[in-house]
C-alpha positions in Angstrom: -10.1 -4.9 2.5 -12.9 -3.2 4.3 -15.4 -1.3 2.2 -17.1 1.9 3.4 -19.6 2.8 0.8 -17.6 4.3 -2.2 -14.3 3.9 -0.4 -12.2 1.2 1.1 -9.2 0.6 3.4 -6.7 -2.3 2.9 -4.1 -3.2 5.5 -1.2 -5.6 5.0 2.5 -6.2 5.0 4.8 -5.2 2.1 8.3 -6.8 1.7 10.7 -5.0 -0.6 14.2 -5.1 -2.0 15.2 -1.7 -3.4 17.8 1.0 -3.7 17.0 4.7 -3.2 19.6 7.4 -4.0 22.3 4.7 -4.0 21.3 3.4 -0.5 19.8 0.0 0.4 16.1 0.4 1.2 15.2 -3.2 1.8 12.7 -4.0 4.5 9.2 -5.0 5.6 6.5 -2.5 6.1 3.0 -2.3 7.4 1.0 -0.9 4.5 -2.3 0.9 4.7 -3.9 1.7 1.4 -6.9 4.0 0.8 -9.1 3.4 -2.3 -12.2 5.0 -3.8 -14.6 3.6 -6.3 -13.5 4.7 -9.8 -16.2 6.4 -11.8 -14.2 7.6 -14.8 -12.3 4.4 -15.7 -8.8 5.8 -15.0 -7.9 3.5 -12.2 -6.5 0.0 -12.2 -8.1 -3.3 -11.3 -11.8 -3.8 -10.7 -13.0 -0.2 -10.7 -11.0 1.1 -7.7 -8.4 3.9 -7.6 -5.6 4.1 -5.1 -5.7 7.6 -3.6 -3.4 7.2 -0.6 -0.8 4.9 1.0 1.1 4.9 4.3 4.0 2.7 5.1 5.6 2.1 8.5 8.8 0.0 8.9 8.4 -3.2 10.9 11.0 -4.1 13.4 13.6 -6.6 12.2 13.2 -10.1 13.4 16.2 -11.6 15.3 17.8 -14.7 13.8 
C-alpha cells in the first residue's frame, strides 16, 4: 500500500471462485484499491475506508 496523505492506493492480485447470474466467474484479477482515512468510524480495519476498486482479468496461464 502506498500512502498519499489522507489517501492510499493498494495494488495486488485477487483469485476468486464465483458464479454470477448462473455463469462461472472464476479467475485471477489485478486489483487496484483506493482508500481514504476514515474520520467518522464507519469504515473497516485500522481507520481506512475503501472508496473505489478496479479489477482487470489476468491472462490464463498455459498448463
